[in-house]
N, C-alpha and C positions, 0 to 999 in steps of 0.2 A: 504494500500500500504506500508506494513512494510518491504519488502525485498529490497535488493540491486541488482545490475546487476549480472546476472548469468555468470559464467565462461564458461559454455557450449555455444559455438558460434552456433547460429541458423540463419535461413533466416530472422526471425523476428527482429533480431538485426539490420538489414539493413533497415527496414521499418522506415519512418519518425515518429518522436515522436508525432507531433500534431494529425495526424489521429488515432494513437494508443490510445492516451488519450481521444479523442472524442469517439472512439469506446467503451472504458471502461465506460465512462460516460453514453453513450446511452444504452449500454447493461444492465448496472445496473438500469437505469431508466425504461427500458422496462420490466425487470424481476419482479420488485416489485409489479405491479398491478396484475400479473398473479396469478390465484387461482387454475388452473388445474394442478394436479400433473403430468400427462403425458407430458404436455408442459414443465414444469420445468425439468423433467427427460430428455426430448429430448435436452433441452438447455445444461444440464450438460454433456450429451453424446457427443454433438457437440463440447463443450469446451475441453472435454477429448481427442477427436479425433484430435483436433487442436494441443494439447500438444504432442500427439504421433507422429504427422507429423513432429514436430520440433525435434524429437529425443528422444530415450529412456532415456539417461542420464539426459536430461533437464526435462523430465516428472517425473522422480524419485525425482529430486531436488525440482520441483514445488509441488509434493505431500507431500514431507517432510515439506515444508514450510506451508502447510495447517494444520499441526499438532497442531498449536497454537489455532485452533478453538475448540479443544476437550472439554475444560471446558464449553464453551458456548453451544455446542451441547448437552453435558451431562445435563446441567440445563434445556435446552429446552425439552429434552426427559423426564426427571423426572417430570417436571411441567405438560406436556401434558399427560403423563401417569396418573398422579394424577387427572387431570381434566377430563380425558376420551376423550380428543380431539386430538387423535393421528394424524389424517389427517392434522389438522391445524398446529401441530408441525412439521410435515414432510414438509409442504409448506414453513414455515418460515426457517427451516434448509436448504432446497434446495436453496432458494433465497440467504441465507447468504453464503453458500459454493460457489455458482455461482459468486456472486459479488466479494468475496475475491479472488477466483481463477482467475477471469478475471483481477482484479487489480494487482495481483501478476504476471500474464503473462506479463502485460505491463511494470511493474517496473523491472522485471527480464530481459527484452529484450531492455531496454532503458537506456542509460547512463544518469547520473544525470545532466550533463551539457546540454544535448539535451533536457531533460525534463524542465530544468530551462529556456532555450531559448523559448520553446513552451509556457510555462506558462507566461513568460514575454510578448510575442506577444499578448496573449489573454487579459492580464491585461492592455495593452497600452491605451484603452479608459478611464481608471480611472485617467490618468495623468491630464485630464482637471479638475478633482476635487481636485487636489493638491497632489494626491498619486503617489509616485514614483513606476512604475511597476517593476523596477529592485529590489527595496527593498522588495516588496511583493513577487516576485518570489524567492528571496533569503530566505525569511521567510518560504515559502512553502518547499523549498529544505532542509532547516535546520530541519524542523519538520519531513520530511521523513527520514533524516539522523539520527536525534537524537532518534527517537522512538525505533529502534532496539537496539541502544546503551543503552538506559535507561532500556529496558526490560532485557538486558544482565546484567546490574548492579544490577537490582532487584533480578535476579537469584543468583548472587554472594552474595548479602546480605542475601538471604534466606539460602544459603549453609553455610555461616559464622555463622548464628544464629543456624542452626541445629547442627553444630560442637560444640557449646557451651551450648546448652539447649535441653532437651527432649521435651519441649513444641513447639507448632507451632508458627511460626514467627508472623503471623497476622499483626495487625496494628503497631507492635513494629518497623517494618522496614520502615514505611512511612516517619517519620521525617528524618532519615539518607538518604533516597532516595531523598527527596525534597532538602536537603542540597547538596547532590551530584549533582543534576540537576542544582541548582543555581550556584554551583562552576564551572561546565562545561560550563554553559552559560556565566559566567564571563570570563573564559579563551577564549571562542570563540569571545566575544566582544573585548577583548584585542588584539587578533590576527587580527580581522577585522580593528581595529583602527591602528594597526602597519602597515597594508598594505594600509592605506589611506582611509579606510571606503568605503562608497558608495556615 
């Protein structure tokens, strides 16, 4: 669920966050035991049809956000070509694309505050164990928000490395990325404290 709310307004934006999150969880749980390629293909077609119903602009944006999967799909394809288990690779790839596309559909049509409220309601039973549901919901929201930001910063570090060296960046950017993430976390903690914390 690496995307943020889509600017393309659709009917799904008005659906409540709780049922959408439950549908994403249920859909992902149901697709993973499936071994039959026709069933996985049918699920992918149904999900694509749902995207198209929500509008062409929205569908193009959602398809663009699936582009991040290409390295994983490439590794899957190469490995399963090497082992000769092409059908197994297609099953895994189909499941992965379905789960990520479904999660993207939910996050693209759900405001972060609505998602935060839904997660907080679900986590309310944990209050009896001393866990604050509001803190847990905020942690979930921060992870969702930070992930694309960190991916963007990793891309910037790779570009900066490429501008200065003909070699691939590789692990050389890991330490600067970790330090950047820690610095961002420190700034967010200061901002939360300045606003009274939780």
